[in-house]
N, C-alpha and C positions, 0 to 999 in steps of 0.2 A: 017773281020769276026773273031769271037772269038770261040775257041774250048775249051771245058771243058771235061776232062777225069778223071773218077774215077778209083781207083784200090783198091784192098784189098777185104775184105768180105769173103764169103764162109760159110762153116758149122762150128759151134762152139758148144761145150757142155755148158749147163747151168752152170753159175758161171765162165765161161771162159772169155777170152779177145780177142779183135781183133782191128786192126787199119785200118782205111780207109784213103786214100789220094785222093786229087783232085787237078789237075794241070790245070791252064789256060794258053792258048797260043794264039797267033794271033795278030791282030791289035788293040791295045789299049794303051793309055798313062798312065792310072793308074787303079788300082782295088780298089773298095770300100768295102762294106760289103760282106762277104762271108758266106755261110751257108750250113748246112746239113738239109735235109728233108727226111721223110720216108713215105712209103705207104704200109700198110699191105693189104693182100687180103680182098676184100670186104669193105675196109675202105677208107676214104679220106686221101689225103696227109697231113701230119702234120709237123710242124717245130720241129726240134730236137735241133739245136744249131746254133748260129750265132756269128761272130766275126767281129768287125770293123777294119778299117785300123790302128786305134790307139790301138787296142788290147782289147777293151771292149767286154765282152762276155755275152751271154744270152742263157739260157737253158730252155727246157721244164721241167716242174715239174717232169715228169716221169723218166727223166734221170739225174737229179741233183745229184751230189755226185758219179755218176757212169761213166759218159762220160766227156771227156775233149776235147774242141776244141782249136786248135792252128793254127798259120799260119807262113809261111816263106815267107816274102815279096820278098826276093831276088830270090826265086824260083817260085813265083806266085802260091804258093801251100797252101792248107788248109788241116788240118788233123783232124780226129776224133778218139780219143783213147777211146775205149769202154771196160769197165770192169764190172765184176759181171753181165754178160749178163743173160737175162731171156728169156724164150720162147716168151713172148709178145714183145720182141725186134725184132722178125723176121719180115722182111720187105725188100722192095727195097729201098735202100738209095741213094738219089740223091743230087748232089751238085749244088748250085746256086751262081753265082758271079755277082756283079754289076761292070760294067766297064765304063770308059769314054774315049772318043777319041775327043779331042778338046772340043767343047761345047756339043757333043752328049753323052748322057748317056743311057745305056740300061742294060739288064741282059741276062745271058746265063745259060742254064742248061746242065748238063752232062746226059749221057744215063742211069745212075743208076747202082748200083751194089747190088746183092742179099746178104743178111745176114740171115742165118738160124740158130736159136738156138734150138737145140734138142739133146736129149740123145739117 
């Protein structure tokens, strides 16, 4: 079993910054792509950013230039540094990781963490 736990988030003023962390633990031999998703009230979940095991990144257009995703493979952790936050960034942010165990490949989700951008 694989556990994914997010931390960080909370309330931030517009224009401010915040950093989210997501750590994976449990039974796996390797981690593949890791990503952050978000879901605002009344909206569908959307991709925010992903990072491969090789370090290649992908961002939603709405966060390009403001958010940075990174990972620490030694700690099985992925980060999301968010800057120049806007009220429309308010959402529950969830982490997804792809893991493998021998020939078995699957994904796991964290429980999500709330980010609220408001003055």
